[in-house]
N, C-alpha and C positions, 0 to 999 in steps of 0.2 A: 504494500500499499504506499502510496505517496505522502510522505509526512508534510507537504505543502499544501495537500487540498483537505478541506474538511470532510470529518468523517460523517457518513450518514447516520442520524440517529431515529430509527424506526420509518425511515421512508422508503418507499418502493424505488425499484430502480428507474422508473420511469419520470418520477415525480422531481420536481426542480427545488433546488436548494433556497431557501428564503435569503433573502439579501443581506441580514443581520450575520447568518453564518459564513456568507462570502468575504464580506468587508469587515475585517476586525476593528476597525477605526470608527465604524458607522455607531458602534454603541457608545462612544464617547461623545459624537455629535447629537445623539437623541438626548442625552442628559445635559447638554450645553444651555439650552435657553427655554425651560418648562414655562417660566412666567408669561411667555408671549400668549401661550394658550388661554391662560386663565385671565390675563387681560382682555382678551378678545371675548372671552364669555361675559365679562361684566360690562364690557364695552355694548355687546349686543344686547345684553339685558337691559341696559338705559334705553339704547334706541329703541328697542320692542315696546316698552313702556310709553316712549315718547309718541310712536305709532298707534299703538294698540289701545292704550291706557293701563290702568291699574289690573292686576289680576294676572299677571305674565308670570311663566316660571319657566326657567331654562336649566338644561342638564346638557352635559358633554359626554361624548362618547368618542374616543379617539386615543393616538399616541402622543402622550406629552413630548415636546419637542422634536417629533418625527420631522424631517427636512421636507418630505414630499406631501402628500394627502395627510392632512393633521386629523380630520375626525368631523364627526356629526354633531352640529350644533342643533339640539332638539329644543323648540320654543313651543311651548304651550300657552295659546293665545285666546282671548276672548274671542266670540264670534257671534256677530250678530245677523249680517245678510251678505250674501254673495257678492254683491257689488262692493259693500263696504269692506269686506276683508281684502278684495282684489286692489281697491285703491289703498289701503293701509299697507299691505304686503309690498306694493309697488313703492311706497313712501321709504317702508323701512328699508329694502333692498337699494336704493338709490343712496340713502345715507350711508348704508354699510358700505356701499361700493366707493364713496368719497371719504370715509372715516380713514385715518392715518395708522390706525393699528388693524382693523379688519381688513382693509385692502391687501394687506400683507399675508395674511393667513389664509392658505387654501382649505376652508371649511366649506361643508355643504349646510346649508339651513333647512331643516325640517319642521314644518308648521303642523302643529296639532291644534286645531280648533276646539273651544270649549265653548258649547252653546250658552249664550246669555239671552236671557227675556228681554225683549225690545218695548219699553213702554208705552 
């Protein structure tokens, strides 16, 4: 066995190795800037409350500090009508695209509507 190649750990012969196993320096890069993702989460929460009103909750599923795809930012937001939601979602996404923190993070925003009674 070649000492310079990573050892397979329970993988089949046709399954590719993950990037973390091939690049020994990637782990150091992963842990370098985990604060960016948390800053983005709080920033998105603030913008979502500005766009959708109170009652927004935010959760993050992703890899802290990972250089490529960073994760899913799950936004549970108040939902009134489809037209209202579309307008507010467009407003949030335009603010997020112009935000100095969120525009640098490769996040996917996932909106979960929570129905609100319209008076």
